[in-house]
Residue frames as a rotation matrix with the C-alpha (Angstrom) as fourth column:
ILE 1
-0.549 -0.360 0.755 9.40
-0.386 0.910 0.153 23.26
-0.742 -0.207 -0.638 16.04
MET 2
0.335 0.775 0.536 6.41
0.214 0.491 -0.844 22.51
-0.918 0.398 -0.001 13.77
ASP 3
0.743 -0.096 -0.662 8.01
-0.612 -0.498 -0.614 24.38
-0.271 0.862 -0.429 10.86
SER 4
-0.333 -0.932 -0.140 11.10
-0.933 0.304 0.195 22.17
-0.140 0.196 -0.971 11.03
LEU 5
-0.483 0.212 0.850 8.98
-0.112 0.948 -0.300 19.00
-0.869 -0.239 -0.434 11.34
ARG 6
0.534 0.795 -0.288 6.93
-0.363 -0.092 -0.927 19.83
-0.763 0.600 0.239 8.22
ASP 7
0.439 -0.452 -0.776 9.90
-0.878 -0.032 -0.477 19.00
0.191 0.891 -0.411 5.97
THR 8
-0.356 -0.551 0.755 10.75
-0.709 0.685 0.167 15.70
-0.609 -0.476 -0.635 7.69
PRO 9
-0.396 0.194 -0.897 10.62
-0.754 0.488 0.439 12.79
0.523 0.851 -0.047 5.23
LEU 10
-0.136 0.451 0.882 8.21
-0.725 0.561 -0.399 9.97
-0.675 -0.694 0.251 6.16
ALA 11
-0.990 -0.130 -0.048 7.76
-0.132 0.778 0.614 6.49
-0.042 0.614 -0.788 4.71
VAL 12
-0.119 0.992 -0.039 4.25
-0.800 -0.119 -0.588 6.18
-0.588 -0.039 0.808 3.24
SER 13
-0.980 -0.165 0.109 2.96
-0.089 0.860 0.503 2.79
-0.177 0.483 -0.858 2.01
ALA 14
-0.068 0.970 -0.234 -0.26
-0.996 -0.081 -0.046 1.88
-0.064 0.230 0.971 0.20
ILE 15
-0.797 -0.188 0.574 -1.25
-0.293 0.951 -0.095 -1.69
-0.529 -0.244 -0.813 1.07
LEU 16
-0.410 0.629 -0.661 -3.29
-0.851 -0.004 0.524 -3.34
0.327 0.778 0.537 -1.69
GLY 17
0.748 0.615 -0.250 -3.63
-0.481 0.762 0.434 -6.70
0.457 -0.204 0.866 0.01
GLN 18
-0.070 -0.752 0.656 -1.81
-0.947 0.256 0.193 -9.41
-0.313 -0.608 -0.730 1.90
ALA 19
0.563 0.176 -0.808 -0.84
-0.491 0.857 -0.156 -13.01
0.665 0.485 0.568 1.28
ASP 20
0.425 -0.449 0.786 0.43
-0.674 0.422 0.606 -15.84
-0.604 -0.788 -0.124 3.44
ILE 21
0.709 -0.283 -0.645 3.12
-0.401 0.591 -0.700 -17.91
0.579 0.756 0.306 1.75
SER 22
0.893 -0.426 -0.142 5.65
0.408 0.639 0.652 -20.37
-0.187 -0.641 0.745 3.06
LEU 23
0.395 -0.852 -0.344 9.30
-0.419 -0.501 0.757 -19.50
-0.817 -0.155 -0.555 3.48
ARG 24
-0.321 -0.484 0.814 10.12
0.462 0.670 0.581 -22.07
-0.827 0.562 0.009 0.80
ASP 25
0.421 0.557 0.716 7.76
0.902 -0.169 -0.398 -20.33
-0.101 0.813 -0.573 -1.67
LEU 26
0.923 -0.109 -0.369 9.27
-0.058 -0.988 0.145 -16.96
-0.380 -0.112 -0.918 -0.76
LEU 27
0.045 -0.999 0.007 12.82
-0.291 -0.006 0.957 -18.19
-0.956 -0.045 -0.291 -1.37
ASP 28
-0.369 -0.135 0.920 11.78
0.669 0.648 0.364 -19.76
-0.645 0.750 -0.148 -4.70
LEU 29
0.648 0.689 -0.325 10.21
0.283 -0.614 -0.737 -16.56
-0.707 0.386 -0.593 -6.11
GLN 30
-0.459 -0.726 0.511 11.47
0.776 -0.048 0.630 -15.60
-0.433 0.686 0.585 -9.55
SER 31
-0.742 0.165 -0.650 10.91
-0.358 -0.917 0.175 -12.60
-0.567 0.363 0.739 -11.78
GLY 32
-0.643 0.582 -0.498 7.47
-0.562 0.083 0.823 -12.95
0.521 0.809 0.273 -13.37
ASP 33
-0.735 0.404 -0.545 5.97
0.593 0.773 -0.226 -15.07
0.330 -0.489 -0.807 -10.56
ILE 34
-0.226 0.770 0.596 2.56
-0.305 -0.637 0.708 -14.03
0.925 -0.022 0.379 -9.23
ILE 35
-0.952 0.025 -0.305 1.53
0.297 0.310 -0.903 -13.84
0.072 -0.950 -0.303 -5.58
PRO 36
-0.155 0.964 0.214 -2.28
0.449 -0.125 0.885 -13.92
0.880 0.233 -0.414 -5.22
LEU 37
-0.903 -0.107 0.417 -3.54
-0.257 -0.641 -0.723 -11.37
0.345 -0.760 0.551 -2.68
ASN 38
-0.739 0.631 -0.236 -6.48
0.633 0.529 -0.566 -11.71
-0.232 -0.567 -0.790 -0.31
THR 39
-0.306 0.647 -0.699 -8.49
-0.219 -0.762 -0.609 -9.03
-0.926 -0.034 0.375 -2.14
LYS 40
0.171 0.468 0.867 -10.75
0.800 0.448 -0.400 -9.19
-0.576 0.761 -0.298 -5.19
VAL 41
-0.655 -0.407 0.637 -10.34
0.739 -0.522 0.426 -7.07
0.159 0.749 0.643 -8.31
ALA 42
0.166 0.822 0.544 -13.59
0.532 -0.540 0.653 -5.27
0.830 0.181 -0.527 -7.54
ASP 43
0.805 0.057 -0.590 -12.28
0.576 -0.310 0.756 -4.33
-0.140 -0.949 -0.283 -4.09
ARG 44
0.278 -0.698 0.660 -10.17
0.513 -0.473 -0.716 -1.26
0.812 0.538 0.226 -4.82
SER 45
0.964 0.087 0.250 -9.79
-0.152 -0.591 0.792 -0.20
0.217 -0.802 -0.557 -1.19
VAL 46
0.133 -0.988 -0.082 -6.27
0.361 0.125 -0.924 0.61
0.923 0.093 0.373 -0.03
LEU 47
0.851 -0.014 -0.525 -4.84
0.513 -0.198 0.835 1.00
-0.115 -0.980 -0.162 3.45
VAL 48
0.420 -0.724 0.547 -2.34
0.052 -0.583 -0.811 3.86
0.906 0.370 -0.207 3.63
LYS 49
0.713 -0.292 -0.638 0.32
0.699 0.231 0.676 3.56
-0.050 -0.928 0.368 6.32
VAL 50
0.585 -0.610 0.534 2.72
-0.341 -0.783 -0.520 6.26
0.736 0.122 -0.666 7.49
GLU 51
-0.392 -0.842 0.369 5.82
-0.795 0.109 -0.596 4.90
0.462 -0.528 -0.713 9.23
ASN 52
-0.799 0.058 -0.599 4.06
0.094 0.995 -0.030 1.50
0.594 -0.080 -0.800 9.63
GLN 53
-0.741 0.637 -0.214 0.97
0.242 -0.045 -0.969 2.98
-0.627 -0.770 -0.121 11.32
ASP 54
-0.294 0.737 0.609 -2.50
0.949 0.148 0.278 3.02
0.115 0.660 -0.743 9.73
TRP 55
-0.828 -0.026 -0.561 -3.43
0.168 -0.964 -0.204 6.62
-0.535 -0.263 0.803 8.84
PHE 56
-0.359 0.672 -0.647 -5.93
-0.835 -0.541 -0.100 6.52
-0.418 0.505 0.756 5.96
ASN 57
-0.128 0.374 0.919 -8.32
0.503 0.823 -0.264 4.36
-0.855 0.428 -0.294 3.97
GLY 58
-0.323 -0.035 -0.946 -8.37
-0.625 -0.743 0.241 5.12
-0.711 0.669 0.218 0.29
GLU 59
0.692 0.582 0.427 -9.32
0.047 0.554 -0.831 3.92
-0.720 0.595 0.356 -3.17
LEU 60
-0.366 -0.853 0.371 -6.96
0.414 0.208 0.886 2.76
-0.833 0.478 0.277 -5.91
GLY 61
0.805 0.593 -0.027 -7.09
0.246 -0.374 -0.894 4.79
-0.540 0.713 -0.447 -9.11
ALA 62
-0.065 -0.818 0.572 -4.95
0.990 0.019 0.140 6.56
-0.125 0.575 0.808 -11.68
ARG 63
0.801 0.200 -0.564 -3.81
0.155 -0.980 -0.127 10.12
-0.578 0.014 -0.816 -12.34
LYS 64
0.520 -0.581 -0.626 -1.74
-0.826 -0.528 -0.197 11.25
-0.216 0.619 -0.755 -15.31
LYS 65
0.555 -0.186 -0.811 -1.07
-0.436 0.765 -0.474 7.62
0.709 0.617 0.343 -16.35
ARG 66
-0.681 -0.731 -0.036 0.23
-0.324 0.345 -0.881 6.67
0.657 -0.589 -0.472 -12.89
TYR 67
-0.037 0.628 -0.777 -1.35
0.703 0.569 0.426 4.66
0.710 -0.531 -0.463 -10.10
ALA 68
-0.638 -0.088 0.765 -2.75
-0.357 -0.847 -0.395 6.82
0.682 -0.525 0.509 -7.32
VAL 69
-0.511 0.508 -0.693 -4.69
0.822 0.525 -0.221 6.55
0.251 -0.683 -0.686 -4.07
ARG 70
-0.230 0.548 0.804 -7.66
-0.186 -0.836 0.517 8.80
0.955 -0.030 0.294 -3.29
ILE 71
-0.983 -0.128 -0.132 -7.99
0.112 0.152 -0.982 9.30
0.146 -0.980 -0.135 0.48
ASN 72
-0.185 0.983 -0.002 -11.53
0.148 0.030 0.989 8.50
0.972 0.182 -0.151 1.63
LYS 73
0.857 0.511 -0.058 -11.18
0.082 -0.025 0.996 8.34
0.508 -0.859 -0.064 5.40
ILE 74
-0.179 -0.868 0.464 -8.72
-0.609 -0.273 -0.745 9.45
0.773 -0.416 -0.479 8.08
LEU 75
0.289 0.246 -0.925 -8.20
0.374 0.861 0.346 6.72
0.881 -0.446 0.157 10.66
C-alpha cells in the first residue's frame, strides 16, 4: 500500500503572508495591483501546507534562479 501511495500527487503551498481585503477591493483587482501582506521584508519565514494542512516552517530563498523554500522545522 505504501509503495502505491508514494506516487500520489499532493497539493503543496508556500504561504508568504496574508492580507484582509474587502470583497469590493477583491473584485476591483487589476493586473499590476499590489496587495500588501502582513509580513515584513526582513521576515522570510514561510508556512508550507500540504493539502491545506500545516506541515513545515521554512525560509524563502532562491536556487538556480528560482524561488525556493528551505525547510527549517517539521510541524
